[in-house]
N, C-alpha and C positions, 0 to 999 in steps of 0.2 A: 583667171589669172591674167592680168594685163601688163604686169611688170616684165622687165627683161631678164629676170633671174629666176632660179629654181630653188625652192626651199626643201631641203632633205631633212626630214625629222628623224630623230634618233631611232624610233621603233622600226623605221623602214629597213634598217640594216639587219634586223632579225628575220626578214623574209627570205633570206638565202639567195639574193639576187646578185648578178654581176653589176659592175659599175654602170654600164650603159642601161641596163635594165632598171636599176634604181633611179637613174635620171629620168627615164621615160615614165616610170611609175609616179615619181614625184610631180612631174609636169601634169600628167592626167589628174592626179589627186588635187592639184591646185585649182583646176578648172571645175571639178565635180564634187568637191568635198561638201558642198551644201546639200547634196542628195537630189538636186533637181537639174543642175546644169550638166553639160557634157563637154568633152573635148572633141572638136571637129576641125582642128587645124590640119595643115598640110604635113606630109612626111618630111619635107625640107626644114620645117620649123623644128621638128624633133631632132633632125640631124644636126642642126646648128647648136642645139643644146648638148648633144652628145659628142660634139667636136669631131664629127665624121662626115664626109661628103657623100657617102653611099646611102641611097634610099633603101637598097636591099638589106642593109644592116638594120635599118629602122623597121622594115617589114618583119625581119626575123625576131627582133626584140618584142614587137607587138604580139606576134603569134605566141611567143613564149609566155607572155603575161596573160593572154587569153586562155591558153591551154592549162595554166596552173590555177585559173579561176580568180586570179587577183584583179583582173580587169574584165569588164563586161563590154561586148561589142554588139552594136546594132547597125543595120544597113538601111539606107533610104535612097530612092531613085528620084532625081529631079531632072526633068527634061531629058530623060534617057541616060543621065549620068548617075552612077552609083557613088554615094557618099557614105563614109563610115563614121559612126560616133562612138567614143570611148568614155567609159566612166569607171571609177574604182568600185570593186565589190565590197560594200560595207560589212558583209558577213565575214570577210577574210582579213579584216583589220585586227591586229592583235589586241585582245582585251575587249573587243566589241561584244556586248551581250544584249539580248533583247530585254528591255526594261519591262518588268511586270506591270500590268495595269493595276493601279491602286484601287482597292475596293472602297466603295463609298461606305463611310461609317456614320452611324447615327450619333450626332453629338450628345454627350451625356452631360446634363447640367450639374455643375458642382454643388455639393450640399451647402445649403445656406444656414449659417449659425442662427439660432433663435435670438431675436432682438432682446436686449436687456434694458429695461427702462432706466433712464439716466437718473441718478440720485442727485437731487439738488444740493449744491454746495452749501455748507453751513455759513451763515452770515458771520463775518468777522466780529469778534468780541470787542465791544467798545472799551477804549482805554479809560481807566479810572482817573479822575481828576485829583489834584492834590487835596482838595476839600473832601472828596469821597474817601481817600485813604485815611485822613486824620479822623474824620467823624466816625468811621467804622471802628477805630480803636478807642476813640474818646467821644462817645455819644453826647456827654455833657459839656464838651468844649465850648467856650464862649465864641461869639462871632468875631471878637477882636483877635483871639488866638488863631482862628481859622484864616482870617484875612492875612495875618502876619505870616503864617505858614505858607499860604498860597503865594505871597510875594516872594518868599525865599525860594520856592520851587521854580519861580519864573526867572530867577537870575541866570546868568550865562553858564556858570559852573554846574548848577543844579538841573538845568533843562536837559542835559545829556544823561541824567541818571535813569536807570531802568525803574520800573514800578516796584520791583522787589527791593531795590536799594532805598527808595523813598519810604517804603513801608518799614524797613529796618530802622531808619532814622526816626520815623514817627513814633515807634515803640519806645524810644528813649524819653519822649515827652510824657508818656503814660506813667513813668516811674517817679515823677516829682510832682509837687503841687503846681497848679496852673500858673501861679505867679513866677515860679522858677522856670517853667516851660516857656513862658512868654519872654523872659529875659534871655534864655538860651537861643531862641529864634532871632531876637534882636541882635544878639552878639554875632550870630552867624551872618546876618545881613550886613551889619556894619563892618565886620572884619573880612567879608568875602570868603568865609570858610567853606570847606567842602563837606563838613560834617557838623554835628551838634555835640557840644561838650557840656557836662554838668558844671554848675557854678562852684567856684572855690569857696572855702569857708568865709573868707573875708568879704566875698561878693554877697553871700547869703546874709551876713551880719549887716552889711550896708543896706541891702534890699529890705530886710525885715525891720531895720531901725527906722527907715523912712516911713513905713506903714504903721509902726508902733506909735508914732506921734499922733495918729488919728484914731488910735485904739483898735487897729485891725491886726489880725493874725491869720496865718494860712489855715484854711478850712479843709476838712476832709473831702478829697475829690476835686480840689482846685478852688480858686477864688479866695475871698476873705470874709471874715465874720467879726462882728463886734462882740466884746465880752458881755455876758449877761450880768445884771445887777444881782448881788447876793440877796436872797430872800431872808426875811426875819426868822430867827431860830424858833423852832417849835419843839414840843415834846420834851424829851430828855435833855436836849441842848438848852432849852429855855429854863428848865429847873436847875441845871448846873450853873447857869449864869446867875440865877437869883441867889443861890447859896453863896456863891463867890462874892456877890455884891454885899450881902449881909456881913460876911466876915470882914470885909474891908470897910464896914461902916459907911457904905455908899448911900444907904437909906436911913432916915431918922428913926430912933427908938421911941416906943410909947412911954409915957410918964416922964 
């Protein structure tokens, strides 16, 4: 301890010492608390700390500390002169206990969980194209209808539709002939509609009227067909026609 003051720790008051004895003990503790150093200063130094000019008082205080075992005293002779060294007794410090020697323990390896082979992640399912959706519901759909449907699905309002929504709209096309389905898709494109709507009766009349001029009519399953030429009557129908012609004198009589 090289400073000019003495540090009195709280536990020192429990040693049952008088004030001068506590000051002397705290001074020696400051020099020897590391367990290796000692206090070998003069008695006048201790007297200055205890605020007394008598070295006899210092001798009395030191003897009391040594007799109680709180301080350990050793003597050494240098050039015929005896010097005394003082240090605190660590065993007499309140709460001081010998620390048990830690026993070496063999480290135990933590159990290792068995490795589980990683399951490869399933490849993401490819999104169905508009053409895939329509042809899955209408295998016989013409290329013209598929192209129109694809064009509709690529418009701004239809691009955001989920696959299920597109499939629901495509099912509407399967309920009508292809000529009507084509016109429904064209109406949705031209009107920028968000859905498909069946044609009104007047729209159907106009649509079929245009095709009737060329002898076409809606065919089963989509498309158009031309009416077949009526074949010549045969069998019972031919005989009936002959009888009717004779009654009407359509054929000349013999004689």
